[in-house]
Structure formats: structure tokens, C-alpha cells
C-alpha positions in Angstrom: -0.9 -2.0 -30.0 -1.8 -1.4 -26.7 -3.4 1.8 -26.8 -5.5 0.4 -29.7 -6.5 -2.4 -28.1 -7.6 -0.4 -25.1 -9.6 2.0 -27.0 -11.2 -1.0 -29.3 -12.3 -2.2 -25.4 -13.5 0.6 -24.1 -15.8 0.8 -26.8 -16.9 -2.1 -26.3 -17.7 -1.9 -22.5 -19.5 1.0 -23.2 -21.1 -0.1 -25.9 -22.3 -3.0 -24.5 -23.3 -1.5 -21.4 -26.0 0.9 -23.2 -27.2 -2.0 -25.6 -27.8 -4.3 -22.4 -28.9 -1.8 -20.6 -31.2 -1.0 -22.7 -32.4 -4.4 -24.4 -32.8 -5.4 -20.6 -34.5 -2.6 -19.3 -38.4 -3.7 -20.0 -37.8 -6.9 -18.3 -36.6 -5.1 -15.1 -40.0 -2.6 -14.9 -41.3 -5.7 -14.9 -39.2 -7.4 -12.0 -36.2 -5.9 -9.9 -34.7 -9.3 -10.1 -33.0 -8.6 -13.6 -31.6 -6.3 -12.3 -28.9 -8.6 -11.5 -29.7 -11.0 -14.7 -28.9 -7.6 -16.5 -25.4 -6.8 -14.3 -24.1 -10.5 -15.1 -24.8 -10.3 -18.8 -22.7 -7.2 -19.1 -20.1 -8.5 -17.0 -19.5 -12.1 -19.2 -19.7 -9.6 -22.0 -16.7 -7.6 -20.4 -14.8 -10.3 -19.7 -15.2 -11.8 -23.1 -13.9 -7.9 -23.9 -11.0 -8.2 -22.0 -10.0 -11.8 -23.0 -10.0 -11.7 -26.5 -9.4 -7.9 -26.7 -6.7 -7.1 -24.2 -5.7 -10.5 -23.8 -6.5 -10.4 -19.9 -8.4 -13.1 -18.2 -10.2 -13.6 -14.7 -10.1 -15.8 -12.0 -11.8 -16.2 -8.7 -10.9 -17.9 -5.6 -12.2 -19.1 -2.3 -15.7 -19.7 -3.0 -16.3 -22.1 -0.5 -16.8 -18.8 1.6 -19.3 -17.3 -0.4 -22.0 -16.6 2.2 -25.6 -17.7 2.0 -28.4 -15.2 2.2 -27.9 -11.7 3.5 -24.7 -10.6 4.0 -21.3 -8.0 4.2 -19.1 -8.0 1.6 -16.2 -5.5 1.9 -13.7 -5.6 -1.2 -10.4 -4.2 -1.9 -10.9 -1.1 -4.9 -8.7 -1.1 -7.9 -10.7 -0.7 -10.9 -13.9 -0.7 -11.9 -14.2 -4.6 -12.8 -14.4 -5.0 -9.2 -18.2 -3.8 -9.2 -19.1 -6.3 -12.1 -17.2 -9.2 -11.3 -18.9 -10.0 -8.0 -22.3 -10.8 -9.6 -21.2 -13.5 -11.2 -20.3 -15.7 -7.4 -23.2 -13.4 -5.6 -26.9 -14.3 -5.8 -28.2 -10.8 -4.8 -25.4 -7.9 -5.0 -26.2 -4.7 -3.6 -23.8 -2.4 -4.2 -23.3 1.0 -2.0 -22.7 3.7 -5.1 -22.0 7.4 -4.9 -25.3 9.2 -5.1 -24.5 11.1 -8.3 -24.0 8.1 -10.0 -27.7 7.9 -10.6 -27.3 10.8 -12.9 -25.6 8.1 -15.4 -27.5 7.5 -19.0 -28.6 4.2 -18.3 -26.6 3.1 -15.3 -28.0 5.3 -13.1 -31.7 3.4 -14.2 -30.3 0.3 -12.8 -28.6 1.8 -9.3 -32.2 3.1 -8.6 -33.9 0.1 -8.6 -32.2 -2.3 -5.8 -28.9 -0.7 -5.2 -28.1 1.7 -1.9 -27.2 5.5 -2.8 -25.3 7.2 -0.5 -24.3 11.5 -0.6 -21.1 12.0 0.6 -21.8 15.6 1.3 -23.0 15.0 4.7 -21.3 12.4 6.9 -23.7 12.1 9.6 -27.1 11.4 7.3 -24.8 9.4 4.5 -23.7 7.2 7.5 -27.7 6.6 9.0 -28.6 5.8 4.9 -25.8 3.7 4.3 -26.5 1.9 7.8 -30.1 1.8 6.8 -30.4 0.8 3.3 -27.8 -2.3 4.3 -30.0 -3.5 7.3 -33.3 -3.5 4.6 -31.1 -5.3 2.3 -29.6 -7.7 4.5 -32.8 -9.0 5.3 -34.3 -9.2 1.9 -31.5 -11.3 1.2 -28.6 -9.7 -0.6 -25.1 -9.6 0.2 -24.2 -5.5 0.5 -21.3 -4.9 -1.2 -19.2 -2.1 0.2 -15.4 -1.2 -1.0 -13.9 0.4 2.8 -11.9 2.8 1.3 -14.5 4.8 -0.7 -12.8 4.8 -3.8 -10.4 3.0 -6.1 -7.1 3.1 -5.4 -3.3 2.5 -7.6 -1.7 -0.8 -6.3 1.0 0.2 -4.4 -1.0 3.2 -2.5 -1.3 3.1 1.5 -4.9 1.7 2.7 -7.3 4.4 3.2 -9.8 2.4 5.3 -12.8 4.7 6.3 -15.5 3.9 8.7 -18.6 3.2 7.0 -18.4 -0.5 7.2 -17.6 -0.3 10.9 -20.7 1.1 11.6 -22.6 -1.5 9.1 -21.0 -4.5 10.7 -21.6 -3.3 14.4 -26.0 -2.3 13.5 -26.5 -5.7 11.8 -24.3 -7.7 14.0 -23.2 -10.3 11.4 -19.6 -11.4 9.9 -18.1 -9.6 7.5 -16.7 -11.4 4.0 -13.3 -9.6 3.0 -12.5 -10.1 -0.4 -9.1 -9.6 -2.1 -8.1 -8.8 -5.7 -5.3 -7.6 -7.7 -7.7 -6.2 -10.6 -5.3 -3.3 -10.6 -2.7 -5.0 -12.8 -4.9 -5.1 -16.0 -7.1 -2.1 -15.3 -6.0 1.2 -13.8 -8.5 3.3 -11.6 -8.7 6.0 -14.2 -8.1 6.2 -17.8 -8.7 4.2 -21.2 -5.1 1.8 -20.6 -6.1 -2.0 -20.6 -3.0 -4.2 -19.8 -3.0 -7.8 -20.5 -2.5 -10.6 -17.9 -4.2 -12.8 -15.4 -6.3 -11.3 -12.3 -7.5 -13.2 -9.3 -10.5 -12.4 -7.1 -10.1 -13.9 -4.0 -12.8 -14.5 -1.2 -11.6 -14.7 2.3 -12.4 -16.9 5.5 -15.3 -14.2 7.4 -15.0 -12.0 10.2 -16.8 -13.3 13.1 -19.7 -10.7 14.4 -19.1 -9.0 17.5 -15.5 -7.3 17.9 -14.7 -4.4 18.7 -15.0 -1.4 16.2 -10.8 -1.1 16.5 -10.5 -4.6 16.4 -12.8 -5.5 13.4 -11.1 -2.6 11.4 -7.7 -3.7 12.4 -8.4 -7.4 11.1 -10.7 -6.2 8.0 -7.5 -4.2 6.5 -4.9 -7.0 7.6 -7.1 -9.7 5.8 -7.5 -7.6 2.7 -4.5 -6.3 2.1 -2.0 -8.8 2.8 -3.8 -11.4 0.7 -4.1 -8.6 -2.3 -0.3 -7.9 -1.8 0.2 -11.4 -2.1 -1.7 -11.6 -5.4 1.0 -9.2 -6.8 4.4 -10.5 -8.4 7.2 -9.7 -5.9 8.1 -6.1 -7.6 5.4 -4.6 -7.1 4.2 -5.6 -3.6 4.5 -3.0 -0.4 5.4 -4.7 2.9 2.2 -4.9 5.2 2.6 -4.9 8.9 0.9 -8.6 10.5 
């Protein structure tokens, strides 16, 4: 039964992406801000599908820590859901995405509008492009979201934080808001299987600007990993250093 529900949900997920993407495209062409409206519509239809097809629900905590205006947001990354759900509590989310995703039908056209593409083939060039894009987005009031580990991780996998977020933190000179989550409980990093249950996306207090690179990365990893582990059932937790 779980396999059947998962297949139905995947059809729902991609079907609504195509339908909403095509229907909203004329509005996006008229005004880039409709990218965010389209994303919110798709996110709500996805959460509806998770609830009524899969039997999984999503809640948000710590919304009092959501920054106003331009900001840097660093999230744990366990599922594709992590790239959608923040649109429900951020007014202008700007995602950092792999450049090759721009070739994806429908989704690629939206990503090109007001998101930040990064070519991971050349590190130095990619880092400069990332920082430049983040600076511009924040100046325009966008909330730049980055997954410090770069890719989705299985629950229980050791953390693997990349330095891109540290470069952005230093260049922009603003706080970074960490976000913990446990979306991997219902939505695996790969494959079609979805599981019933409840997941939480938790916005944490911001890390202040001005820390050294080492102190910042240490605090970012500590905050995200500790809180993400705390959101897991005891049998799935691993020990996180204080």
C-alpha cells in the first residue's frame, strides 16, 4: 500500500508542477514576483498531496526568528521538500541551485527568473558567482537560501558542510539564520518512496555577523545538527558534539 500511495503522490507532485507552471507562466513573464506566488501554490498542493495521499503532515516552528528583508538562510537538506516549504514563511525566497537544473522542463524556466545558479564544475568561479548573486539578491530584499552540505543527506549521515556559506557570510557581513528539519522521515533523498508521519521545519535564532570563519562554521553546524537530531525519534539519532 505504501508503494501505491508513493506512486500516486509522485504523479501528483510532478503533474501539479507542470500544470501550475504552465498556467502561471504568463503571469511570471509579466512580473517576476509571480515566481514566488507560483511556488507557494505548488507547495500547498504538494503538502495537500502529502497529507491526503501519503498520510504525512508538515509543521513550522520558530517563525519568530524569520528575518525581515534581505537575509541569508542556511538549511539542513534531506528532501526535495526543503526547496519548497520555506516559500510559505519567507516573502522572497531566493534559492541557490545547480546550473544544470536550468535545463529542466518548466522548473528550469522559473529558476532562471530570480534564483541563483551555480556551476559546480569550477570552484573559484562558482564561488565568486555565488557571492555576487547573493549580494544582489539581499540588496533587493531577497532571502537567500543555501544548503551548506550541497546535496540531500540521508538521516544518520555524518555532516559535510561546504565553505560556500562562509564566503557569503563574510562578504555580506550580515547574520545567518539556520533552519533545522527532519523531512527525511517521510521523504527520502532519492527514490519514489514516501512514508506517513509528521515532520517539522524549525527556524533557529540567527548567528550574528562578524565571527571568524572557523567560529561561524562551527556554530552553524552545531546549531543545525543539534536541532535536526532533536527532531528525530530517539532510535534514529546519532551523537552530536556539543
